[in-house]
N, C-alpha and C positions, 0 to 999 in steps of 0.2 A: 763555496757552491755543491752540494751533491753529488761524486759522478756518478755513481748507483745509479739514481734518478733519473739523468741524462741517459745513461750508455742501457737501463732499459726496454725503455720504448723505439731505441733506435735494433736493438735486437730481435724487437718483435716483428719492425718494417724486414718484408722480404729484400725490400730495393735497398736495406745498409750494406748487406752483404750477399756478393754473391755465392752461390750452394755451395761454388767446386771452391773456390775461395779460402782462404787460412786468413786467420788471423794472423800470420807469424809473417803471411808473408806482404799483408799492407802498415807493418813497423819498417824502421830502420829506411833507407835509399829509397826502398820504393813507395814508400808512402809519401815522396815528395813528390813522384812522376803525376803529373796530369793525368787528369780521366780520357780516356782515349789516346792517348800519344803513346807510340812501341818504342819500350823499351832495351836501346840498345844490348845485343849479345855481350856477356862478362867474357876479357881475355880469360886464358887458363892459366892457374896459378904452376908455376913453379914450384918443384920439392923442396924449395925453404920454406916456400909460404904458404904448403901445403900443414907440412911438420907447425908452423905458427898458430892454424887453422885451426889445425887437428889440439894443440894442446889447450887454446883457446875457448875450444867445445869442452874439453875435460874439467876445462877451472867452472865456465859453466854450471856443465852437468853436476860437480861437486858439490857450488854451491848451493843449487836447489835441490839436493839430496843432504847437504846440513840443513837448511831450512827446513825440510823436512823431518830428521830427525830429529828438533828443535818440537816444532809443534806437536809432535808426534807424543815424542819423552814431556812433553805439558798435560796433552791431556791424559795418559797414564795417569802422571803423580796427580791431577783434578780429579781421580775420581777415586775411592775410600776404597783401601783391599778388603774383598770380601770373606773374613773371616769366616762366617759361618759356613762357604762352603769346602774353605781349608781344612775346615774338623768334622764337616762330612764326607770330607776323601779322607782322613787319615784313620776312623773309623768305618769306613765301607765294608770294607771283609771281618768283623769284630765279631761275636755274638749277642746280644743284648747282653746275659748276665756280666759279661767282657763292659761295655757301655754302660750299664747303669753305676760297676764298680766305679767308674771314672766320675762320674756323674758326685755321687758319694765324699770320692775324695775332694772333689769341688765342693763339696754343700761342708764340708768337714773346715773347708778353709774363710769360708765364706762366714759361719758362724766365730770364728779366731778370729777373722779380720777386724767383727762386728768390735768385741773384744779389743782389740789392737791398737780403733782409733779410738774407741776412750779414755785408753791409757794413756793417747796420745796427746784426748785434750782436756785431760787431768791437771788442774793446777790450785793452788789454794786460794780461796775466792778474798779480794781484797775488802775490807771491811769499806762497809757505806758511814755517809756521817751518821748516823742514826746512830749506830753500832758505837765510833767513835765517841759522842756523845754520852752514850752511856755510860762508857768506861770513865770518861771527866766526869761524870758527877759520882763514880764511886767510889776512883784513885783522889780527885780533893786537886787537880795537878794546877798549881801555876795558879790561883782563886785569890782575890782583888778583898772579898770583903764575907762576914759572917754575918749568920738570921740569927739570932737567940730562938725559938719557941717554948718556952714552956721548958725551961734548963735545957735543951738538948741546942747543941752548934751545929748550925750550916755552913759548912764552908761552901761559896757557889764564888758566880765570875756573875761582873756588874752589867757587862757588853749582852750578856747573854739574857739575861733574866730581863735589861730594862729592852731588848727588843720584842720581848716576846709577851712580856704581860703591861699591859698599862698600869697597872696597883703600883708592879713592882719598878714602873719606870720614874712614876712622881714618889714611890718613896728613898729610891736610890738620890734622886738627884736632888734631894733636902740632905740629906747623908754625902757628902763628897769626900775624895780624900781613902787614902791604898788603907785596906784593911781597916775599915771600919767593923764597928761591931753592933746592928741593928738590933733591940727586942719590937717579937710580933705580938700584936695582939690583937685578933682576928675578931669579927662582928659575927659570923657563921657560929655557931655553938656545934656542939659533937667534934670537931677536929682535932685530932689528938696528933701526937708524935710520928706516928704511923702513916697515916692522912696527910700531912704536912709534905714527907719523903713522896709519898706516892706523886700529889700534885708537883713539886719540882721536878721528880723525873720523871712524868708528862713536859714539862716545860722545855725539857731536855731537849728530850725525843723525839715528842709529837706524837706518843703513843704511851699507855698504859700497860704499869707494870703486866703480865699474863702472870706470872708466879702466880700472883699473890688473888686470888678468888672472895676473897673480904671481902673488898672494897666496893663501900657504898653511895649506888650510883645517883640517890634522889643526893647526895651529900655533896657530890661533885659537880652536878648542876645547881645546889647553894652556892658554894662555891665559885664558879664560873659568872655566875650576874655579882657576885663581890668583886673576885679581880678581872673580870670581862678574859671572853675566850679570845685562844688568841687564834692569831694565823696561822696554816698551815706549815709545818718545819721547816720547808724547804723555800719556800715566797719570804718569811724572814730570814734566812741566810742570806737569800740574792738582794733583798735590801741594806744589808748591810755590806756586805760586794759591795755596790754599786755605789751605793748614799758616803761607807765610811765612818755612819755614825758611829757614836760607842769609843771612836779606836783607841785602842790601848799600846799601836805598833806603826811600827813602817820599815815596810822591806827599800834597803834604800843599795843600789846596784855602781858599782866605781868601777871603776877600771886602774886607778891612781892606788898603789897597797899600801903610800907612805900618808896617806894623808885622807888616814879616819879618823885622827883627832880633831878635823874641821865637821865632822859632820855628828857629835855630839853637842855642841850651841848650835842656838835653834837661828842666828844672824850670819850662818853659815851662809853663803850664796859662790861663793868665792868657785866652786866648780859649776856654776851657772854660763858662766863665760869661757871663752877659750874653743881649746877644742876636747873639753873630757866634760861630756850632760852628764845630765843626773838623772835619774829619774827615781822616785819616792811614792810608795805605793803602801794609800795606808790599809790596817789589818786590823788583826782583835787575839791578841796572846791564849784564849779562851781556841778558835780552835785550830791554831797554829798548833799549840800543845797537844790539842788532840788526834791532829791529822798526822804527825810527825813526830815518831822520835828524838828526828834531830833538831829541829826547835824546838820541843821541850825540852831536853838537854841545857843548850843552849840558854834558854831564859832564865832555868832554877840556875844553870852555873851565875849567872847575873844579878841574879837575885840575893845570892847566896851568898855571894862576892862586896854587893854593896855596888855596882855598879853604877844598880840604873836608877844612884837618889839622889843626883842632880837632875832627869826626867821627871820625878816622881816634883821636885821642889819646885820646879817650872813650871807644872802641869802641862807638859809637853812627852807626845809619845815615846820610845821606848824604840829606837833605833836599831835595826838587824843589821848592819851593812856586811852583803853579798860580793867577793870580790867577781869581778864582770867574765874575766878571763877560765874561769870554771864556769859559771852561770851566768849565760849575756844575759840580758835583760829586754831584751828581743821577745823570750820566752816566762817574764814578769807577771801579765796579765791570765797565762793561759795555766801557768801554775799554779795563781789563787782562785781561777775559775772553777779548777780543779780539787781543789779543797773542801772550794765551799759548796760547789751543787756535784760532786759526782761525775763529771764531764771532761772530758781534753776533749778541745775545741781551733783547732791547729788554725779557724782565722783571722783568731785575738792573739796573732803572731804581729811583731812591731814590725811595721815595711820601713823602706827609704831609709837616709843617712847620718838619721837620726835617731836612727833604733837602738843604734849602743851594740850593733853587731863588731862585736873586737874584731881587728884580723887576727887574732889567736883562738877562733872560735873551730870549735871539733868541726861541725859541718860545712861552714864555709870553706874550712881549708882542703877535707876528703870529696868537697863540691869537684872544688879549682882544680884539683892534680886530678880525681877521673874526669869527668867529664867536661873539663875547660871554663864550667858554669858556675860565675862570682857569688851565686841561690843556691844555693841549696835547693832539691826537690823535697814534697812533703816528705815521701818517705825517709832521705836525710836526716829532716826535721824529726822526724817522729824518731826512731834512734837515737840523734841525740838527746833528746826529752824524754828517751827511759833510760837512758844510761845517768840525767840529771835527777830523775824520781827515783833512784835506787841512791843516786848518791844523798839524795834529800830525805830516805826511808817513807817516804810518796808512795807505798803500793797499789792507792789506785792512781795516778800517773801514769804508775810504771805499768802496769794491765790495757790503762786505757790504751798510752802508747801499742804496747802490742798488739790491740785490736785493729789499730789505724792501720798497722805494718801489716795484717794480716791482708786486708782490703788492700792495699797498694801491691801487694805480689802477682807481676805478672810474670810471663815465660821471660821477659827478655830484664825482668828486675832478677829472676830468682836469684844466680849466680851473688848476685851483692846480697842480695840476703845471707844467702848458705851460710856464705865465707861470715857475716858480721855477728851473726849467730851459735860459731863455730866458737869461736873469739870469748875468752873470760868474763869480760866488756856490756857480752851479746845475751842473748836470751835465750832459754835452752826450750822454751817454750814455742820462742817461734822458729827455732832451728826445727823444732820437732814436726811444727807444722809445713815448713821448707818441702823437707824431707819429702813427706805425705806427696805432698805438690807433687815432687819432681817425679815419683812415682805414678802418679794419676798421671800425667801428662808428659810420658815416658816417651811416644809414640809422636807425643806432634813436636818435643825439642827437639830429638833427633831429625827432622827436618830441619830445622832450623841449626842457626850461626850459632846459636847459645849450647848447645852439646861440646862444643870446642871451647867455653869460658867454663865447664864446669870442673873443679879439681878431679883430683885418681879415686882418692878417697870417699868423697860423696858418693861418683858413682860404683865404688865397692861396696858403699851401703845400698845404693839403690839395687844392686845385682844379687843382693845378699836375700833382699826381700821373698818371700814367695806371693805377693798385693802386684810385682808391679807391672803395671798396665800397657799388656805390649806384646806381641805375638816374638816367641822364639827369632826365629825367623828376624825381626825386625831390632830387636838386639844384638845378633849377632851383626847387623852390617852397623848399629850405630859402634859399638866396641872395634869395630874396625874401621870407620871414619874418624870414632875422637882419636884412634894410633897412626894413623896415617895425619892427621894436621901438626897432630905432637912432633913426631919425626922430622914435618917439616917446617916443624918449630924451633927441633934441634938444630934442623942446616943451618937458620937463618943462626941461629945463637954461631958455629963456627965458624961461621963465612968470617972471612979479613974484612980490617977495618977501611982498607981502600974499596972494595966493590960494594960496599954497603950504600942502598942511594942510588945508586949507579942502574944504568941498565940491566949491565949484567949480573945483578944480582939476584937472589933468589925470591925476594921481595915485586921484582918488576917483570921479573923471566919467568919466573914459577915453574915446578917439580911434576912431570910428569909422571904416574902412578910404576910406567916401568924402573923408575929411574931410583930407585924405595927400597932400602935396604931390607930384605927381609926378613935377613938374622936381626938385625935393628931394630925391626915393628914388633916382631915375636919378644924381643927383650922386655919392652917399653908394651906389652901387654901379657906378660907374665902370669901377670897377679889379676887381670882379669877375665883374660878365655876360658880359665877352668868357673870361674862362677855361669854362663851359659851353659845352659843347657842344652849340651846338641842332641840326647837320641830324642827332643819334643820338636826340632828345627822342620815345619812343614814350610813347601814339602820337601818330602827328602828330595829332592830330584834338585834342589835346589841352586842355581849357578852359586851365588854368593858361597855355598858352603864350598861346592866344591871346588871352586875357588881357593877360598883360605884353603884346604886339606893340599892341593896340585902345590899352595908359596911354601906350605911347612909347618904354618901356625901355627892350627892347630893339631897335636900330638899323636892322637889317637882319635881314629873317624869314632862316629856314631856306633853303637855293635848293632846297628840293624846292619853296619856295610858291612861287618866281617863277619862270612862264615857263608856259606850258599845254603841250606839243607834249611834254615826256620827261621829265615827272615822276617816271615811274619810273625811269629809266633817270638819273638827277642824282641819288637816294636812293639808288642801291645807287654810285654815284662816291665817294656821302659814304660808305662806310660799306669800300670795298672797292678795289684798289688793282691789277687785273688787267685794265682796261678802259686799253686807251689814249689814250683819248680822254678822258679824266674833265675834261680841262681846270682840274687845280689842282684841286677840289672834295674831295678825300681828307683828312678827319679822322680820324686814331687813334684806335680805341676807344679806352675804359678796359677793360680786365680785370676787368668783375665777372662773376664768378665763375658764377650763377645762367643766366647765359647763356650763360657757357663751356662748364657743364655739359651746357644741352640741345641747345644744337649740336654739341656731344662727341657725343650718344647718339644724332641723328638722324644723321646723318654717318658712325656706325656699322651701324647700322640701315639704312640705304635706298641712300646715295652712295655703300659701299665702292670698287666696281667705280671710276667716275668719280673719286673721291679717290689712287685708287692710280696710276690716267695722268696725272694733274697733278705731282703728285709728282715722277715718275717726270721729267717734260718740265721741271721748274724746278733739280731738284737736278744732271740730267746737266750744266750749264755751270759748275756752282759752281768745279770744280778751274780752270777757265778764267781765273778772271778772279786775274792776276797780283796781289798782297795792296802791288804799289811804289803801286798806285791807293791806296792807301788813307791810304797816308804823304800824303796833299796830297788828303783828304779835305774838305772841305765842311764844319766840322763846329761848331759852338758852343764858345765859350772862354770862361773863367769869364777875370770881369776885379778889379783890387787883389790882385792879386802884383806887391807889389814886393819883389826882395831886396836893390833896391840902400839901401834903405829902415831894414830891417830889419824887414820889417811882421811875415813870417814864421821860422821857425828853418831856416835853409838846412842838413840832415841836411850827416854830411862823408863823406866820397869811402866808409871804408870804410863807415858805415851806409846806403849809397847802393848801395852791392852786394850789400850785404844785403836788402836792400829788391826788388833786383833780381830775386836768387835766390827769392826769395818769390812775387812776380808773375811766376815762372814754374813755378813747382807750381801755383801753384793754377791757371792756366793748362791744364795735367793734369790737372786731379779732372775727372769724369766730369759736374757740371752745367754746367762751365764749354763743355766739347768739347758736351753736347747743342745749349747756344745756339748755340755756332758755327755749328754742320750746320744748322742749322735754317733756312728760305731767307728767312725776312724776319725773322730779329735782323738786327739791328743792330750794327756791329763795334766801333762806338767806344761805342757806350754796355754794349755787354760791357765791354771795357778798363775804360772810368770804373767802373763799380765792381767792379771785379777792385785799381782803383788804389785807391781811397779802402778796402776793406776790408785795404790793406796796410798804407796808413798808419793810418791806425785801432789796429790790432795793436804800430805803432809810437807811440803814445799822439801823432802829429803832426796839426794842423790839417789841414784835406780840403784848404783850398788847396796842399798840398806837392804830394797824387795830379798838381796840374800840371807840378809837378818833376819827378817820376819818370815823365811822360810825355817829356818831354823828356832822360833821363835822358843822351844819347850826351853829355849840356857836360859830364857828370860820370865818363865814365869812356873809361880808353883802349878802341881796337880790342882790343888782347889781353883787359883784364876782360869786354870785350862775349862776346868767345869763351867767356871763363870760366864767362859769366854764365848764356849759351846763345843768346848772342846777341839782337838788333834785328830786325825787318823785313826780309827777306836784299836785297842793293844790286843794282839790274841797270843795266847800258850800254845795252838796247834801250830805243827812243825811241818811244812809240804814239801812233801817229795821230790825229790833232783826230776830234770826229767832225765828219762829213758834217751839213750845213744845205741841205735840200732848196730851192732857190731858189723863191718867191713871196712876199708877203710873215710874219710871223711870227704862229702862230694867237693868235685874238685870242678875248674869252671877254665874248662877246655876250649872252648871255642873263641874265647877273651885273655889278649895276651897276657901278661902278665906286667903291665904298666899304666902305673896310677892318669886313668881318662883324666877328660873335662868333669863332668857328672859325679865325680869319685867323691866330692868334697863330702855331698849331701847322701850317699848311700853311704858311705861310714857312720852319718849318723841317726840311719833311717835304716840299718844291717837287720835291728833285734828285729823289723814289724816289718821286714821282708823275706827273710830267708824262714822258712818255717821247715827243719827236719820232713824230709817228703815219709816215711816212713811211719813217723810218731801216731801213733790210735790214738792218744788224749785229743779229745772233741774239743779242750780249752787251748790247744797250742794251735789248732786250727785257726779257730775266731780270734783271739785276741793277741797279737804279738808280744805284748807287755811281759805274758807271761812268760815266753822267751829271754828278755833282758832280764827277769829277775831273779830264772832261774843264774841264769851267765854271772850276776854279781855274786848272788852266795858260794857257788864253784870256788869263785876268786878268793872270800874272806873264807873259804875251810880252807883255802891251799894256803892263804897267807898265816894260817894258822895252827 
């Protein structure tokens, strides 16, 4: 029944309530009094009853107030924070040049983010079945028949040629047996050895060799009339997979490691009964050896040792027995489908009690221990299948599973994917994409319970990034929220076992914020709070920031809260670096897209003329900076690269030369050129992202990027010129920057304590602190010159 439908018409009628009666007077005991009857006067309350009534009234009022607070809190949380208004309040008293300078900081970070995303997505492409079959034809792996044409021997694979060409199907059917030698005589005239080899390659790959432009197309058409026109390569491979025709091997899955000898006999069917069901899938040696080095080495080893002589004598397929405790049989059809057709289809996973999912299956055990479900989720199955693909050296399976994991990545599954990707058996590519997802969805994650499930290392990595998509106030709130939950978890761990799971336990009773130890909370957040850029918390009068300062969690307040004379100027200096007197207060802002979009709209609408003047003034001196100075740039270097201890694989000279060519090609891309052309871009960071992309495309660890930076050790001068050359060498000696007499500039308004943003200030000190009395225009415009001269001074002092 609709209550509102009944009440609203009643309320519209004049006779429903009298104008002087209130709704509260018609409720309770008064509602049960018949109309027209006079209600007897109530007896006066005793003092004790008055106290009880007053307490009940307080409880009722408190209950309505609590309910009201809940509705207000829900309404406020449902509204998205107006980040545009926040950034407008921050820059309300800034000059147009300062606003434009902040926009240039964001533009430089935006171009750097494009390069960083390309580097994170980089991975070596998995070879397709066309590429693998072309390699199979070139290297003649696991061939079983020889074709003799005009004195030249062509080792080939019977199954592939029989499925692809009717002529060879009839020819090979008349000459059965392993290692048969067949001499060919073609009716089509003008076919030489080179043309016949191109024909065989076409049957293997479905493509005419593009490297040879001298092939007669008319001759190929006449050969098509004699041999027949083959189908699309994918169609023939699907035919081999679905029908199993011309199969010369079988994948056998068993959980009994002691019964392998039974599977070598064709009449062995003992495992079909009892509790050990057997699964045999027909396949082809040519396809397995082309796609997987694991199967190729296995087949070649059995051929050399003579283990497959029994199968050849009995004309039965070679059985490849796989232990189900390592490779569950329920993934068998998924593996073969990916091997033949380059597609990972999880719908082909065998379900039910007869699927052969052993109790020792990794995905089943993890699903049972983590979620309590005996059947793993598609995400868990993709992770397990990825490890199987790595074990079998099936790159197409591994990369297909990586794509599936990325499709199933959500906020709820993010902590598990992050932990799996960081493990040695996980995927580094998936780990990079999960960390990118964490940075992009950080504001939403901070409002969910998933925040408490994140590891501290992943939070530190996200807070280090310039591309974290959350305002600095939201970052601070998320860090405090995570730290308080971690402190509650520690309190639960320290709780005696007698109180656990009782009404007096921390889990049941809960913990109030005033009961949390600020000293222990400060110790938990000691590595996280320094990464919060306190100078960029907006609004500056935030209650969260003030409460953190009062609790002693923030060791040093933001710079604009210290001092009283020039607070506004100090706050501007923490955001932009246009002022040469910022005294090292600048902290690079994060590329928060709502701030960036709002600033861009403001500058385009109101500050167009001033911005163009600023850009002309900055860009004018860019070509005057010699590239030689960037060779001595004081940039942070990664540690842990130990070539002598063989900690990382050292590429050979040929691989290094190829990587250098790839690096030079990427430098000419529009995104890289745009990033370098921006006035406030860091050339070192741009180069770093390009090298990381190159290294990941060659499937090498990230530490190899440091070796690529010092590539002159691996190439001679002639090779450098062939690659494209490194930075031009110059014999000029650039003078040192003149230091004005007098005491060095001091930072009198700030205490000598490391503040929360000091980590970033130390890295960017040379880009922000320009001597105020320096008359050289280069030092005013390009801060890298000061960095380079500082490095030269250190070198001369060491000498």
